[in-house]
C-alpha positions in Angstrom: 0.1 0.2 0.1 1.2 3.3 -1.0 0.6 5.3 2.1 2.6 8.5 1.2 0.6 8.7 -1.9 -2.9 8.7 -0.4 -1.6 11.5 2.3 -0.6 13.4 -0.7 -3.8 13.0 -2.7 -6.0 13.7 0.2 -4.1 17.2 0.7 -4.3 18.0 -2.7 -8.1 17.0 -2.9 -8.4 19.5 -0.2 -7.0 22.4 -2.4 -8.8 21.2 -5.3 -12.4 21.1 -3.7 -11.5 24.5 -2.3 -11.0 26.0 -5.9 -14.1 24.1 -7.2 -16.1 25.0 -4.0 -14.9 28.9 -4.6 -15.6 28.8 -8.2 -19.2 27.2 -7.9 -20.4 29.7 -4.9 -19.0 32.6 -6.8 -19.4 31.5 -10.5 -23.3 32.3 -10.9 -22.8 35.9 -8.5 -19.6 37.1 -10.8 -21.4 35.9 -14.1 -24.6 37.9 -13.0 -22.0 41.1 -12.3 -20.1 41.0 -15.6 -23.1 40.5 -17.8 -26.4 42.0 -18.2 -28.3 39.2 -19.6 -28.8 37.3 -16.1 -30.0 34.1 -18.5 -26.2 33.8 -19.0 -25.2 34.3 -15.4 -24.1 30.6 -15.1 -22.5 30.2 -18.2 -18.8 30.4 -17.0 -19.8 27.7 -14.8 -21.4 25.8 -17.3 -18.3 26.3 -19.6 -15.9 25.2 -16.9 -17.9 21.9 -16.7 -17.8 21.3 -20.5 -14.1 22.0 -20.4 -14.3 19.3 -17.6 -16.0 16.9 -19.9 -14.0 17.8 -23.1 -10.7 17.3 -21.3 -11.4 13.7 -19.3 -10.7 11.6 -22.1 -7.2 13.8 -23.1 -6.1 13.7 -19.4 -6.4 10.1 -19.2 -4.6 9.5 -22.3 -1.8 12.1 -21.0 -1.5 10.3 -17.9 -1.4 7.0 -19.4 1.7 8.5 -21.6 3.6 10.5 -18.7 2.1 8.9 -15.4 -0.1 10.4 -12.8 2.4 12.2 -11.0 3.6 14.5 -13.9 -0.2 14.7 -15.2 -1.6 15.9 -11.9 1.3 18.6 -11.6 0.6 19.7 -14.8 -3.1 20.2 -14.4 -2.2 22.0 -11.1 -0.3 24.7 -13.1 -3.1 25.1 -15.3 -5.6 26.1 -12.4 -2.8 28.4 -11.3 -2.8 30.2 -14.5 -6.7 30.1 -14.5 -7.1 31.8 -11.4 -4.7 34.7 -12.5 -6.6 35.0 -15.5 -9.8 35.2 -13.6 -8.0 38.2 -11.6 -7.4 40.0 -15.0 -10.9 39.4 -16.0 -12.5 41.0 -12.8 -10.1 43.8 -13.0 -11.1 44.1 -16.6 -14.9 43.7 -16.2 -14.8 41.1 -18.8 -17.4 38.6 -19.2 -15.7 36.8 -21.6 -12.1 36.8 -20.0 -13.9 35.1 -17.0 -15.6 32.6 -19.3 -11.9 31.6 -20.4 -10.7 31.4 -17.0 -13.3 29.2 -15.8 -12.6 27.0 -18.8 -8.9 26.7 -17.9 -9.8 25.8 -14.4 -12.0 23.0 -15.8 -9.2 21.3 -17.2 -7.5 20.8 -13.7 -10.8 19.7 -12.7 -10.9 16.9 -15.1 -7.5 15.7 -13.7 -8.8 16.1 -10.0 -11.5 13.8 -10.7 -8.7 10.8 -11.6 -7.4 11.0 -7.9 -9.9 8.4 -6.7 -8.2 6.2 -9.4 -4.8 6.9 -8.4 -5.7 5.9 -4.8 -7.7 2.5 -5.9 -4.2 1.9 -7.9 -2.2 2.3 -4.8 -3.9 -0.2 -2.6 -4.9 -4.1 -2.9 -8.2 -4.7 -4.4 -10.1 -5.2 -1.2 -9.0 -2.0 0.1 -10.4 0.1 -2.9 -13.3 1.0 -1.3 -11.6 2.7 1.5 -8.9 4.2 -0.6 -11.5 6.0 -2.8 -13.6 7.1 0.2 -10.4 8.4 2.2 -9.2 10.6 -0.7 -12.3 12.4 -0.9 -12.1 13.0 3.0 -9.7 16.0 1.9 -12.7 18.0 0.7 -13.8 18.2 4.4 -11.4 21.0 4.9 -12.3 22.3 1.3 -15.8 22.6 2.8 -14.4 25.2 5.6 -11.7 26.8 3.5 -13.8 27.3 0.2 -16.6 29.4 1.8 -14.2 31.4 4.2 -11.9 32.3 1.1 -15.3 33.2 -1.1 -16.7 35.4 1.9 -13.4 37.0 3.3 -11.4 37.7 0.1 -14.1 39.5 -2.0 -12.2 42.9 -0.4 -8.9 41.7 -0.1 -7.7 43.9 -3.4 -9.3 47.4 -3.1 -12.0 47.8 -6.2 -12.0 44.5 -7.5 -14.3 42.4 -5.5 -13.1 38.5 -5.0 -9.8 39.2 -6.9 -7.9 38.6 -3.7 -9.6 35.1 -3.2 -8.6 34.2 -6.9 -5.0 35.3 -5.9 -4.7 33.3 -3.0 -6.1 30.3 -4.7 -3.5 30.3 -7.6 -0.4 30.2 -4.9 -2.5 27.1 -3.2 -2.5 25.3 -6.9 1.3 26.2 -7.4 1.9 24.3 -4.0 -0.2 21.6 -5.2 1.7 21.1 -8.3 5.0 20.8 -6.1 3.2 18.0 -4.0 2.4 16.0 -6.9 6.0 16.1 -8.0 7.0 14.3 -5.0 4.5 11.4 -5.4 5.5 7.6 -5.9 4.3 5.8 -8.8 1.4 3.2 -7.9 2.4 -0.1 -7.4 -1.2 -1.9 -7.3 -1.2 -5.9 -7.9 -3.9 -7.2 -10.1 -3.5 -10.7 -11.0 -6.2 -10.4 -13.8 -4.0 -7.8 -15.7 -1.3 -10.6 -15.9 -3.6 -13.5 -16.6 -5.7 -11.8 -19.1 -5.0 -10.1 -22.5 -6.7 -6.7 -22.8 -10.0 -6.8 -24.0 -11.9 -4.7 -26.7 -13.6 -1.5 -25.4 -16.7 -2.6 -26.6 -16.7 -5.7 -24.8 -15.8 -3.9 -21.4 -18.6 -1.4 -21.7 -21.4 -3.8 -22.5 -21.1 -5.4 -19.2 -24.0 -4.9 -17.2 -21.9 -3.8 -13.9 -20.0 -1.2 -16.0 -23.4 0.2 -17.5 -24.7 0.3 -14.1 -21.4 1.6 -12.4 -21.6 4.6 -15.4 -25.1 5.3 -14.5 -24.6 5.9 -11.1 -21.8 8.4 -11.2 -23.5 10.0 -14.4 -27.0 10.2 -12.6 -25.2 11.3 -9.4 -22.8 14.0 -10.7 -25.3 15.4 -13.2 -28.2 15.8 -10.7 -25.8 17.4 -7.9 -24.2 19.9 -10.7 -27.7 20.7 -11.6 -29.0 21.8 -8.3 -25.5 23.1 -6.8 -25.1 25.3 -9.8 -28.9 26.9 -9.6 -28.7 27.3 -5.6 -26.4 30.6 -5.4 -28.7 31.9 -8.1 -32.1 31.0 -6.7 -30.9 32.0 -2.8 -28.6 35.1 -3.5 -29.9 36.8 -6.6 -33.6 35.8 -6.8 -34.6 35.4 -3.3 -32.2 37.6 -2.1 -30.3 36.2 0.9 -26.8 37.2 1.6 -23.6 36.2 0.2 -22.8 34.5 3.9 -26.1 33.0 3.8 -25.6 31.3 0.6 -22.1 30.3 1.5 -23.1 28.3 4.4 -25.9 26.5 2.7 -23.1 25.4 0.1 -20.5 24.7 3.0 -23.5 22.4 4.3 -23.7 20.7 1.0 -20.1 20.2 0.6 -19.8 18.9 3.9 -22.2 16.3 3.0 -20.8 15.4 0.0 -17.4 14.0 1.7 -18.0 13.7 5.5 -19.9 10.5 4.6 -16.4 9.5 2.9 -15.0 8.5 6.6 -17.6 5.7 6.6 -18.4 4.9 2.9 -15.7 2.4 2.4 -16.7 0.7 5.5 -20.2 0.6 4.4 -19.5 -0.8 1.0 -17.7 -3.8 2.8 -20.8 -3.9 5.3 -23.9 -3.6 3.4 -22.6 -4.0 -0.3 -21.8 -1.4 -3.1 -25.4 -1.7 -4.8 -27.0 -1.0 -1.5 -25.0 2.0 -0.8 -26.0 3.6 -4.4 -29.7 2.6 -3.5 -29.4 4.5 -0.1 -27.9 7.7 -2.4 -30.4 7.5 -4.8 -33.3 7.8 -2.0 -31.4 10.7 -0.5 -31.3 12.5 -3.9 -35.1 11.8 -4.2 -35.6 13.4 -0.8 -33.6 16.6 -1.8 -36.2 17.1 -4.4 -39.2 16.8 -2.0 -37.8 19.0 0.4 -36.7 21.6 -2.3 -40.6 21.7 -3.2 -41.8 22.5 0.1 -40.4 26.1 0.3 -37.6 28.7 -0.1 -36.3 29.2 3.6 -32.8 29.0 4.4 -33.7 25.7 6.2 -35.6 24.3 3.0 -32.1 24.9 1.1 -30.0 23.7 3.9 -31.6 20.2 4.0 -32.0 20.1 0.3 -28.4 20.8 -0.2 -27.2 18.5 2.6 -28.8 15.3 1.4 -28.1 16.3 -2.1 -24.4 15.9 -0.9 -24.9 12.6 0.9 -26.8 11.2 -1.8 -24.2 12.2 -4.4 -21.1 10.8 -1.9 -22.8 7.3 -2.1 -23.7 7.0 -5.7 -20.1 8.5 -6.4 -18.0 6.3 -4.1 -20.1 3.3 -5.1 -20.1 3.9 -8.8 -16.2 4.4 -8.9 -16.0 1.1 -6.6 -18.3 -0.8 -9.0 -16.4 0.5 -12.1 -13.0 -1.0 -10.8 -14.8 -4.5 -10.7 -15.0 -4.4 -14.3 -11.7 -4.1 -15.9 -8.0 -5.1 -15.3 -5.5 -3.0 -14.7 -4.2 -2.9 -18.0 -7.9 -1.9 -19.4 -8.5 0.8 -16.7 -7.5 4.2 -18.8 -9.7 3.3 -21.6 -12.7 2.1 -19.2 -11.8 5.2 -16.9 -11.9 7.6 -19.9 -15.1 6.4 -21.2 -16.6 6.4 -17.6 -15.2 10.2 -17.1 -16.5 11.4 -20.4 -20.1 10.2 -19.8 -20.3 11.7 -16.2 -19.0 15.1 -17.1 -20.5 15.2 -20.4 -23.7 14.9 -18.7 -22.5 17.2 -15.5 -21.8 19.9 -18.2 -25.4 19.6 -19.6 -26.9 19.9 -16.2 -24.7 22.8 -15.9 -26.0 24.6 -18.6 -29.2 23.7 -17.9 -29.4 25.0 -14.8 -29.4 28.9 -15.3 -31.9 28.5 -18.0 -34.3 26.4 -15.7 -34.2 29.0 -13.3 -34.5 31.9 -15.2 -37.5 30.5 -17.4 -39.1 28.0 -14.9 -37.8 28.4 -11.6 -36.8 26.7 -8.7 -39.5 24.3 -8.3 -39.3 22.9 -11.8 -35.7 22.2 -11.2 -36.7 20.0 -8.2 -39.1 18.0 -10.4 -36.5 17.1 -12.9 -34.6 14.3 -10.7 -37.5 12.2 -9.9 -38.0 10.1 -13.0 -34.2 9.9 -13.2 -33.6 8.7 -9.8 -36.4 6.1 -10.1 -34.5 4.5 -13.3 -30.9 4.4 -11.6 -33.0 2.6 -8.6 -34.4 -0.1 -10.8 -31.2 -0.7 -12.6 -29.4 -1.3 -9.3 -32.2 -3.8 -8.2 -31.7 -5.8 -11.7 -27.9 -6.1 -11.2 -27.7 -7.2 -7.3 -27.3 -10.4 -8.2 -24.5 -10.3 -11.0 -21.8 -13.0 -10.5 -18.7 -10.5 -10.8 -20.5 -8.5 -7.6 -21.0 -11.7 -5.9 -17.5 -12.8 -6.1 -15.9 -9.2 -5.1 -18.4 -9.3 -2.1 -16.8 -12.8 -1.0 -13.5 -11.5 -1.4 -14.3 -8.6 0.6 -15.8 -10.9 3.5 -12.8 -13.0 3.5 
């Protein structure tokens, strides 16, 4: 087990989560300030997620060629550059430049999503759920640091709101690049990569477990992005809550996303991966139910908290389930397909968030997830007796 790699990944996850939280918290607000067309307020965030989706396959191929260590460090530098570009955009009041900065930041986010795979490749197969969930724990620190930077840093540079926040984040990402350069190579043993030839991609993606694993990640991330992107607009712009109140709700959401990582790996070993994912889908359904009840801070707080927990169970479970479907030799192509589909859907959801809020409002947005979540629940029930899943459960129990 590469303990050093896991520790580095946790700290780098903290920094990446901090940056992402700041961008999500401020993205729609800054966009609303920089453009007169309020329907386009979330366009920078949407283009950031589009950049994530567009970069997922190149990111996987780059890391296959130069290794995760150099690939992650390169992505950290791109984030530092993006944040300085955001400072320039704020100084010049340029909406177009801010979109460019957000897209550059999205490149790093595409690489950051692969931290969990690096963790999985650093441990024995039976410890994969714990490793994946352990790395996500780093985001708990980001849940506190991100909102603090967003609110306190807005006046650090005189006459340029939020520029100080972006500048400090840029320095953090330079430090992140240095940490990645000290990371060792993964050394996970996988008997399947030695005993079996690499299968065609079509064979891998047609596996029922692969389909459900991708569906879990796609549904979880897509719906989470849709609701989380819309929340600052709904609270701060439409319902006129303060930035501090909005940031507090986002903090609760992010804690909901990552605090369960303290136990998610152990829960998978205890109750099984499909049951944990099913629980995640149910919690996301609860988000819609609560969100339809009202617009008080408490309604937003509970809806976003459960949104985070539901996402965690689907995301950690989906990642774990995905690792059951490929060998080490096949991992990059399988991961590339998963990441592209997950973040392509997330990009679409982000693009929809501002439009749905502008034309239809919060209640309509809360109705969208319900039929989709019912679909993933049915899919999880169908695959619960898959032979590969049963074999993995037996291995973990042993």
